[in-house]
C-alpha positions in Angstrom: 0.0 0.0 0.0 1.0 3.6 -0.5 0.6 6.4 2.0 -0.4 9.5 0.1 0.5 11.8 3.0 4.2 11.3 2.3 4.6 11.6 -1.5 8.4 11.1 -1.2 7.9 7.6 0.3 6.3 5.4 -2.3 6.8 2.0 -0.4 5.3 -1.4 -0.9 5.8 -4.3 1.5 5.0 -7.9 0.8 4.0 -10.6 1.8 1.9 -9.5 4.7 1.4 -11.6 6.8 4.9 -12.9 6.4 6.8 -15.8 7.8 10.6 -15.3 7.5 11.2 -12.3 5.3 9.4 -9.1 4.2 10.3 -7.6 0.9 10.4 -3.8 0.7 10.1 -2.0 -2.6 10.4 1.7 -3.1 10.1 3.9 -6.2 11.5 6.8 -4.2 14.9 8.3 -5.0 17.6 8.2 -2.3 18.1 6.2 0.9 15.1 4.9 2.8 15.5 4.0 6.5 13.3 1.4 8.2 12.7 0.6 11.8 10.7 -2.4 13.0 8.9 -2.1 16.4 7.1 -4.8 18.3 3.6 -4.4 19.7 5.0 -2.8 22.9 6.9 -0.2 21.0 10.4 -1.6 21.4 12.6 -1.3 18.3 13.7 -4.8 17.4 15.4 -4.1 14.0 16.6 -1.3 11.8 17.9 -1.2 8.2 18.4 1.1 5.3 18.0 0.5 1.5 17.6 2.2 -1.8 15.0 0.8 -4.2 14.7 -2.7 -2.8 15.3 -4.4 0.5 14.5 -7.4 2.6 13.8 -7.5 6.4 14.7 -10.8 8.1 11.9 -11.8 10.6 13.2 -15.2 11.5 14.5 -14.2 14.9 11.2 -12.7 15.9 8.3 -14.4 17.5 4.9 -14.3 15.8 2.6 -11.3 16.2 2.0 -7.8 15.2 4.8 -5.4 14.3 5.0 -1.8 13.1 7.4 -0.7 10.3 8.4 2.9 10.3 10.0 4.3 7.1 11.6 7.7 6.7 13.8 9.5 4.3 16.3 12.4 4.4 13.5 14.9 3.8 11.9 13.9 7.1 8.9 12.2 5.6 7.6 9.3 7.7 5.1 6.5 7.1 4.2 3.5 9.2 2.9 0.1 8.1 1.5 -2.7 10.2 2.9 -6.2 9.5 2.1 -9.6 10.9 4.6 -12.4 11.4 3.1 -15.8 11.3 
């Protein structure tokens, strides 16, 4: 899905729900930063990529997580993901 409130962050994540990995695809130019938070708000992972990336979920238990993406312009979007 795309969040229209942050036009500089055109990000798609799949599959969702996911088991081991989440693919992240961005049409945005430049570096995109990602932070993964558990349901209690604790940051459990962070990464950065340009264009395409993959987040490894294998070390996490199943449940609800929030992915926060941001760029150098300060635009931020959040996505909910579920790990099976």
